[in-house]
N, C-alpha and C positions, 0 to 999 in steps of 0.2 A: 446472517447476514456481516460483514469484515470490512473494518474499512482501514487506509491507510493512513498510518498519525504522522504522517508528516503534510500531504495534499489537502485529504479530509474526502480524499475518491470513497466511494463505496459499489462492494464489490456482490450485484442482487446477483443472483442462483439467475433470476427469472428471467430475466436480461441478459445475463451471457458475456462476453466478450465482444464487438463486433470491433473492436478495434486489431485485435489479435486474432481472429477466426473463431474466440472459442460462442457457442453453441448457446444456445437458448438452455435455462434448468441443468447444465454443471453446477454441479457441486464444488463450493473454493477447495472441499477435501480430493475431488476430481482430477483441477486445474496441477498441468504441470508443474515443478517443480524451480523450475528456468523462468516460472511466468516473473510477469513484473506491472507493478500498476503502470496502468495507460497514461493517469496523471503527473507520475515524476520518475516512472521508473524502478521504483524499491524492490527490494527482492518480495517476493508472497511472505517468507520468514517474519518479518517485521508488522504486515495485517492483523488489526485488533476483531475481535470477534465481540457483535456489537451484539445484547438482545435488550429484546425489547424497550428499544432507545429510539427517536428522532434522528434519522442520516442528518451527521453538519454536512454542505458543501461551502465549495470553496477553499481557498488555504487558512487554517487554522491557524492565528495572531501568538504562536507558538515558538520560544525559544529551544531549536536544537540543539542539544549539548555533545561532548564530542566522544561521548561512546553511544550515539545512539545513529549517529550521521556515521562514525567507521563502523556500525551493521552495515546501515543502507548501503552506503557504497564502502567498500573495503577498498576497493586499490584506488581508492580517493583521498588520505587519513587530512585531515585537519592537523594544520602547524599553529601548534601553540603561540599565540601574541607576546611580542618584547624582545 
């Protein structure tokens, strides 16, 4: 099971991803590299593998730092305040 560190979406192979026409029983490894999170459009590489954890749902109360934001959205660089 893999989850999005930004919005908490959990990719479950048994369910696939109907919004992106990914059929059931498609492993995370077999998703195209261009696949993105259906919850927030983060790239596949940002997902974290979760083993033996209860999946988290909804938005996590986590401040996204500049490095994480730039990794997830390379075309939308954060500007430093000031």
